[in-house]
C-alpha positions in Angstrom: 180.4 -12.4 235.0 181.9 -10.6 238.0 184.1 -13.3 239.6 185.3 -12.9 243.1 185.6 -14.7 246.5 186.2 -13.1 249.9 187.7 -15.4 252.5 186.5 -14.2 255.9 189.4 -15.6 257.9 192.2 -15.0 255.4 194.7 -17.8 255.5 194.2 -18.6 259.2 192.2 -21.8 258.7 193.8 -23.0 255.4 195.8 -26.3 255.8 198.0 -25.8 252.8 198.6 -22.2 251.6 200.7 -23.3 248.7 198.0 -25.7 247.4 195.3 -23.1 248.0 197.3 -20.5 246.0 197.7 -22.9 243.1 194.0 -23.5 243.0 193.3 -19.8 243.0 195.8 -19.3 240.1 194.1 -22.1 238.1 190.8 -20.3 238.6 192.5 -17.0 237.5 191.5 -15.3 240.8 194.6 -13.3 242.0 194.7 -11.7 245.4 193.4 -8.1 245.0 193.0 -6.7 248.5 193.0 -7.3 252.2 190.5 -5.8 254.6 191.4 -6.7 258.2 191.2 -10.6 258.2 189.3 -10.7 254.9 191.2 -11.6 251.8 189.6 -10.7 248.5 190.4 -12.6 245.3 188.9 -11.5 241.9 189.3 -11.9 238.2 191.4 -9.3 236.5 188.4 -8.0 234.5 186.3 -7.6 237.7 186.8 -4.0 239.0 188.1 -3.9 242.6 188.3 -0.3 243.9 189.7 0.4 247.4 188.2 3.2 249.4 189.9 5.7 251.7 187.7 4.5 254.5 189.3 1.0 254.3 186.5 -0.5 252.4 186.3 -1.8 248.8 183.9 -1.7 245.9 183.7 -4.8 243.7 182.0 -4.1 240.4 181.1 -1.0 238.4 180.1 2.3 240.1 179.0 5.5 238.4 178.3 9.0 239.7 174.7 10.1 239.5 175.5 13.7 238.7 177.9 12.9 235.8 176.9 9.3 234.8 180.5 8.5 234.5 182.7 6.0 236.3 183.4 7.0 239.8 186.8 8.5 240.2 189.2 8.4 243.2 188.5 12.0 244.2 184.7 11.2 244.2 185.3 8.2 246.4 187.8 9.8 248.7 185.1 12.2 249.9 182.7 9.5 251.0 181.8 9.2 254.6 182.9 6.3 256.7 181.1 3.6 258.8 177.3 3.7 259.0 176.8 6.6 256.5 178.8 5.0 253.7 176.1 2.7 252.2 173.5 5.5 252.1 176.0 7.9 250.5 176.6 5.3 247.8 172.9 4.7 247.3 172.1 8.5 247.1 175.0 9.7 244.9 176.0 6.7 242.9 174.6 3.7 241.0 175.9 0.7 239.2 176.4 -3.0 239.7 178.5 -3.4 242.8 179.2 -5.0 246.1 180.5 -2.9 249.0 182.7 -4.4 251.7 183.6 -2.0 254.5 184.8 -2.0 258.1 182.4 -0.5 260.6 183.9 -0.4 264.1 184.8 -3.9 265.1 182.6 -5.5 262.5 182.6 -5.8 258.7 179.6 -5.1 256.5 178.7 -6.2 253.0 176.1 -4.4 250.9 174.7 -5.5 247.5 173.4 -2.8 245.2 169.6 -2.7 244.5 170.0 -4.1 240.9 171.6 -7.3 242.0 174.0 -7.1 239.1 176.8 -8.6 241.2 175.9 -12.1 242.5 176.5 -12.6 246.2 176.2 -15.9 248.1 177.9 -16.7 251.3 178.5 -19.4 254.0 179.5 -18.1 257.4 180.2 -21.6 258.6 182.7 -22.2 255.8 184.0 -18.6 255.8 183.4 -17.2 252.3 181.4 -14.7 250.3 181.5 -15.3 246.5 179.9 -14.5 243.2 179.8 -18.2 242.2 179.3 -21.2 244.5 181.4 -23.3 242.1 184.5 -21.2 243.0 184.1 -22.3 246.7 183.6 -25.9 245.7 186.6 -25.9 243.4 188.7 -24.5 246.2 187.6 -27.2 248.5 185.8 -24.7 250.8 182.4 -26.2 250.3 180.8 -29.5 249.3 177.3 -29.3 247.8 174.6 -30.7 250.0 170.9 -30.2 249.2 168.7 -28.4 251.7 165.5 -30.5 251.2 163.5 -28.2 253.5 164.2 -25.4 251.0 163.2 -27.6 248.0 159.9 -28.4 249.6 159.1 -24.7 249.9 160.5 -24.0 246.4 158.1 -26.5 244.8 155.1 -24.7 246.3 156.5 -21.2 245.6 158.6 -21.5 242.5 160.5 -18.5 241.1 160.7 -17.0 244.5 163.8 -16.0 246.6 164.1 -14.5 250.0 167.7 -15.3 251.1 167.7 -19.0 251.6 169.1 -21.3 248.9 168.8 -25.0 248.0 172.3 -25.7 249.5 172.8 -26.3 253.2 174.6 -23.4 255.0 174.6 -21.2 251.8 172.6 -18.0 251.7 172.1 -15.2 249.2 172.5 -11.6 250.1 169.5 -10.0 248.4 169.7 -6.8 246.4 169.5 -3.7 248.5 170.5 -5.6 251.7 173.5 -5.4 253.9 175.2 -8.2 255.8 176.8 -7.3 259.1 179.5 -9.6 260.4 180.9 -9.4 263.9 182.9 -12.3 265.3 180.6 -15.3 264.8 177.5 -13.2 264.9 175.7 -11.8 261.9 172.6 -9.8 260.9 170.8 -8.6 257.8 169.7 -5.0 257.2 167.6 -3.6 254.4 169.3 -0.4 253.2 167.3 0.2 250.0 163.6 -0.4 249.6 161.1 0.4 246.8 158.5 1.5 249.2 159.7 5.1 249.9 159.7 5.8 246.2 156.0 5.2 245.7 155.1 7.4 248.7 153.5 10.8 248.3 156.7 12.9 248.7 158.2 11.3 245.6 155.0 10.5 243.6 154.6 12.3 240.3 151.5 14.5 239.7 152.5 15.7 236.2 152.5 13.0 233.5 154.8 14.9 231.3 157.4 15.4 234.0 157.0 11.7 234.8 157.7 10.7 231.2 160.7 13.0 231.0 162.3 11.5 234.1 161.7 8.0 232.9 163.2 8.7 229.6 166.3 10.4 231.1 166.8 7.5 233.6 166.4 4.8 231.0 168.5 6.5 228.3 171.4 7.5 230.5 171.5 4.0 232.1 171.5 2.1 228.8 174.1 4.3 227.3 176.3 4.1 230.3 176.3 0.3 230.3 176.8 0.2 226.5 179.9 2.5 226.7 181.2 0.5 229.6 181.0 -2.8 227.8 182.0 -1.4 224.4 180.4 -4.2 222.5 177.1 -6.0 223.1 174.4 -8.3 221.8 170.9 -7.0 222.4 168.3 -9.7 222.7 165.5 -8.1 220.7 162.2 -9.8 221.5 160.2 -7.5 219.3 158.2 -6.2 222.4 158.1 -2.7 223.8 160.7 -3.2 226.6 163.6 -4.4 224.5 162.7 -1.9 221.8 163.1 0.9 224.2 166.5 -0.4 225.2 167.3 -0.5 221.5 166.1 3.1 221.0 168.5 4.2 223.7 171.4 2.6 221.9 171.2 5.0 219.0 174.4 7.1 218.7 176.3 5.1 221.3 180.0 4.6 220.8 179.6 0.9 221.6 179.4 -1.8 218.9 175.8 -3.1 218.9 174.5 -6.4 217.5 171.0 -7.7 217.7 169.4 -11.1 217.9 165.9 -12.6 217.9 164.6 -16.1 218.8 162.2 -17.8 216.4 160.3 -21.1 216.9 158.6 -23.3 214.3 155.1 -22.8 215.8 152.9 -19.6 215.8 153.1 -17.0 218.5 156.8 -16.5 218.9 157.9 -15.1 215.5 158.6 -11.5 216.3 161.1 -10.9 213.5 158.9 -8.2 211.9 159.0 -6.0 215.0 162.6 -6.9 216.0 163.7 -6.0 212.4 162.2 -2.5 212.8 164.5 -1.8 215.7 167.6 -3.4 214.1 167.0 -1.3 211.0 166.7 1.8 213.2 170.1 1.0 214.6 171.5 0.2 211.2 172.6 -3.3 212.2 171.9 -6.9 211.1 169.4 -8.9 213.0 170.8 -12.3 213.9 167.9 -14.8 214.0 168.2 -17.9 216.2 165.9 -20.8 215.2 164.8 -22.8 218.1 163.6 -26.2 216.8 162.4 -29.2 218.7 165.7 -31.0 218.6 167.5 -28.4 220.7 165.4 -28.7 223.8 167.0 -31.4 226.0 164.9 -32.2 229.1 167.8 -33.3 231.3 170.8 -30.9 231.2 173.4 -29.7 233.7 172.3 -26.4 235.2 174.8 -23.5 235.3 177.4 -24.2 238.0 176.7 -21.0 239.8 173.1 -21.8 240.6 172.1 -22.3 244.2 168.5 -23.2 243.7 166.3 -24.6 240.9 165.9 -22.0 238.2 166.7 -23.2 234.7 164.1 -24.8 232.5 164.5 -26.2 229.0 163.6 -23.0 227.1 166.2 -21.0 229.1 168.8 -23.6 228.5 168.2 -23.8 224.7 168.1 -20.0 224.4 171.3 -19.7 226.4 173.1 -22.0 224.0 171.9 -20.2 220.9 172.7 -16.7 222.3 176.1 -17.8 223.5 177.0 -19.2 220.1 176.1 -15.9 218.4 178.0 -13.9 221.1 181.1 -16.0 220.6 180.9 -15.6 216.8 180.6 -11.8 217.1 183.1 -11.5 220.0 180.9 -9.2 222.1 181.5 -8.4 225.7 178.0 -8.5 227.1 174.4 -9.4 226.6 171.7 -6.7 226.8 168.1 -7.5 227.7 164.8 -5.7 228.3 164.1 -8.1 231.2 162.0 -6.7 234.0 160.4 -4.1 231.7 156.8 -5.4 232.2 157.2 -4.9 236.0 159.2 -1.7 236.0 156.8 -0.1 233.5 153.8 -1.4 235.5 152.2 -3.7 232.9 149.1 -4.4 235.1 146.3 -6.8 234.5 144.0 -5.8 237.4 141.7 -2.9 238.4 144.2 -1.7 241.0 145.1 1.6 239.2 141.5 2.8 239.4 141.4 2.0 243.1 144.7 3.8 243.6 143.3 6.9 241.8 140.2 6.8 243.9 142.0 6.6 247.2 144.5 9.3 246.3 142.5 11.8 244.2 138.8 11.0 244.6 135.9 9.9 242.4 136.6 12.0 239.3 140.2 10.6 239.1 138.8 7.1 239.6 136.3 7.6 236.8 139.1 8.6 234.4 141.1 5.6 235.4 138.0 3.3 235.0 137.6 4.6 231.4 141.2 3.9 230.8 140.8 0.4 232.2 137.8 -0.3 229.9 139.8 0.8 226.9 142.9 -1.1 228.0 141.0 -4.4 228.5 138.5 -3.8 225.7 135.5 -4.2 228.1 132.6 -1.9 229.0 132.9 0.9 231.5 130.3 -0.8 233.6 132.4 -4.0 233.8 135.6 -2.0 234.6 133.6 -0.1 237.3 132.4 -3.4 238.8 135.9 -4.8 238.9 137.2 -1.6 240.5 134.5 -1.8 243.2 135.3 -5.4 243.8 139.0 -4.6 244.2 138.2 -1.6 246.5 136.3 -3.8 248.9 138.6 -6.8 248.8 141.2 -7.3 251.5 144.9 -7.1 250.3 146.1 -10.2 248.5 149.1 -12.2 249.8 152.4 -11.6 247.9 152.4 -15.1 246.5 149.8 -17.9 246.1 150.9 -21.5 246.9 150.8 -24.0 244.1 150.4 -27.5 245.4 149.4 -29.1 242.1 151.1 -32.5 241.5 152.7 -32.3 245.0 152.3 -34.7 247.9 149.7 -33.6 250.5 152.5 -33.5 253.1 153.7 -30.3 251.5 150.5 -28.4 252.0 151.6 -26.6 255.2 154.9 -25.2 253.9 155.1 -21.5 254.8 156.3 -18.8 252.3 159.7 -17.3 253.2 159.1 -13.6 253.3 161.0 -11.3 251.0 161.9 -7.9 252.7 159.9 -6.0 250.0 156.7 -7.9 251.1 156.6 -5.7 254.2 154.1 -3.2 252.8 153.2 -0.1 254.8 149.7 -0.3 256.3 148.3 2.3 254.0 149.9 1.0 250.8 147.9 1.3 247.6 146.8 -1.9 245.9 148.6 -1.0 242.7 151.8 -0.3 244.6 151.5 -3.6 246.5 151.1 -5.5 243.2 154.0 -4.0 241.4 156.4 -4.1 244.3 155.6 -7.7 245.0 156.2 -8.4 241.3 159.4 -6.4 241.4 160.7 -8.8 244.1 160.0 -11.6 241.6 162.3 -10.0 239.0 165.3 -10.9 241.3 165.2 -14.5 239.9 165.6 -13.3 236.3 169.4 -13.6 236.3 169.3 -17.0 237.9 170.0 -19.9 235.7 171.0 -17.9 232.7 174.3 -19.6 231.7 175.1 -16.9 229.2 175.8 -14.6 232.1 178.6 -16.8 233.3 181.1 -15.9 230.5 179.8 -12.4 229.7 178.1 -9.6 231.5 174.3 -9.9 231.3 173.0 -6.4 231.5 169.4 -5.7 232.5 169.4 -1.9 232.4 165.7 -1.6 233.2 166.4 -3.1 236.6 169.2 -0.6 237.4 168.6 1.6 240.5 168.0 4.9 238.7 165.3 3.3 236.4 163.7 1.5 239.3 163.4 4.8 241.3 162.2 6.9 238.4 159.5 4.4 237.5 158.3 3.7 241.1 157.6 7.5 241.4 155.0 7.2 238.6 151.6 6.3 240.1 149.8 3.2 238.7 147.0 5.2 237.1 149.4 7.1 234.9 150.7 3.8 233.5 147.3 3.1 231.9 146.5 6.6 230.7 144.6 6.6 227.4 143.9 2.9 227.7 147.5 1.9 226.9 149.6 -0.4 229.0 153.0 1.0 230.0 151.7 4.4 228.8 154.3 6.6 230.5 157.1 4.5 228.8 155.4 4.9 225.4 155.0 8.6 225.9 158.6 8.9 227.0 159.9 7.3 223.8 157.2 8.3 221.4 159.6 10.0 219.0 162.2 7.1 219.1 160.0 4.1 218.3 158.5 3.0 215.0 154.7 3.5 215.1 154.1 -0.3 214.7 155.9 -0.8 218.0 154.7 2.3 219.8 151.0 1.6 219.3 151.2 -2.2 219.5 148.8 -4.0 221.9 149.8 -7.6 221.3 152.7 -9.5 222.8 154.7 -12.5 221.5 154.5 -15.7 223.5 156.3 -19.0 223.6 153.3 -20.8 225.1 152.4 -22.6 221.8 156.0 -23.7 221.4 156.2 -24.9 225.0 153.0 -26.8 224.6 154.3 -28.5 221.5 157.5 -29.5 223.3 155.3 -31.0 226.0 153.2 -33.0 223.6 156.3 -34.4 221.8 158.0 -35.4 225.0 155.4 -36.1 227.6 156.3 -39.8 227.8 159.9 -38.8 228.6 158.7 -36.2 231.0 156.5 -38.7 232.8 159.4 -41.1 233.2 161.7 -38.3 234.3 159.5 -37.2 237.1 158.2 -40.6 238.3 161.7 -42.1 238.6 163.5 -39.1 240.0 164.7 -37.7 243.3 161.6 -35.7 244.0 159.6 -38.9 243.8 162.1 -40.7 245.9 161.7 -38.1 248.6 158.0 -38.4 248.5 157.4 -34.9 247.4 155.2 -35.4 244.3 151.8 -36.9 243.9 152.5 -39.7 241.5 148.8 -40.6 240.9 148.0 -37.0 239.9 151.0 -36.9 237.6 150.0 -40.2 235.9 146.5 -39.1 235.4 147.7 -35.8 233.8 150.2 -37.5 231.5 147.7 -40.1 230.4 145.2 -37.6 229.2 145.4 -35.5 226.0 146.3 -31.9 226.7 143.2 -29.7 226.3 143.4 -26.6 224.1 143.6 -24.0 227.0 145.2 -26.3 229.6 148.5 -24.6 230.6 149.3 -27.0 233.4 152.2 -28.3 231.3 154.1 -25.2 232.5 153.8 -26.6 236.0 155.3 -29.8 234.7 158.3 -27.9 233.4 158.7 -26.2 236.8 158.9 -29.6 238.5 161.4 -30.8 235.8 163.6 -27.8 236.5 163.6 -28.7 240.2 164.3 -32.4 239.4 167.1 -31.4 237.0 168.8 -29.2 239.6 168.7 -31.7 242.4 170.1 -34.5 240.2 173.1 -32.4 239.3 174.2 -31.4 242.9 177.2 -33.6 243.4 
């Protein structure tokens, strides 16, 4: 809920300054700072901190050494120009955007967590947290980039800088935009790859667990005390439970919620209640029935690409209602935990162990794999050998199901983190490719428009601490996310600490599909995607006309297509 807009040419190109000022006042975006020709407007509750170098920080910034809000004397000692971004990344963390002059150019850096949204249009002269601010100011009129949509249909839930709107781009987390006259370039200033390399890699599991615990605990507590009151979305799983454990003894007012559906698989109240009881707070239970899942709804106004599907929309409304009732300042989520804590489903950890430490280490990892996946050691060994001999897999696989054959040759837009070193370990490739995928988690979550949506497990200190842990340590003892479990073994109830199962909304989603498949069929076959010739109408009809088989999960692909259809219908 950071709200700002930076106008790249100040007032120079505005036809009516008085009218423009009035619109800014209506949006509650007062002028906060000027950097050269750049005018910065931001909501009063969005921190805007000027730097002695002439730059500015938008958002929250904390010192690494003290884990407290950065003070003026801390910031006054920062270097200028080229060294400033790296000084921030080394000595501070938070959710922030850095704008700073560098010679005759201006640079904009987004922190690695991506907690402060940042989209921009150089043609229209703005950088903003929310594209709807630019549209309401008359700076931009929404126009769909159908070339992007074609690629998005084949590679959904993927971002690499382009958006679904013409002339609008997103500055990715850990990247810096350089502006000079009418020229621009993008530089990657933070990458996960150095953190998995040998100089940083842990060799002692106990030291690894200690560092993970320290990073997660300090990050969660810092955000809680910053926001003062929060609603923790307790799924009942390990990740959100770890976040809950870190909220013990905080000065913030903590509330907890859990989402329940009328079909088996997603009722996690038993586990969520254990953590709520540990915190000594009430668990607010949201009941998500079948009547609260509209198939056509208006996406959040800040979205710049298809992202929201019906379950997100329904959960957003329920969570927002509870947050309003409780009057909290932020939402907390364990989002990203599976990736950060290396919840792997492949034999890559054993291959990594072999390549780094030899046959004996590989054998230990193979035994852990067998225990983890409840298979024989021989089968785990076979899968490891297969993985060892196989060439590296691509970062993403195309999904052309239900699409027109004309889309078959769309090329994946490459995310900066896909540039793996030549000698990268398979396990590191998999988790860093997955980590790039977590950057879509905030997109389409309307509850993050009015309140901060904190995902502390995706904060920079946690990312770095977890990346330093090699993949084979994460499966030690045949337990997934083993290092995280060891790190918090004295803070979690045994039923959560030793749990192997995970809750799922798959049964609920399947039930929604069966109840609404005739509406879904009409929605897709009479929509804009069909009108642009992007979907295979015959394949869709055949799928809708058949009964859904027990293990057929292709209905999730239908929901992806509906999310895209919903987004394009509402761009006006």
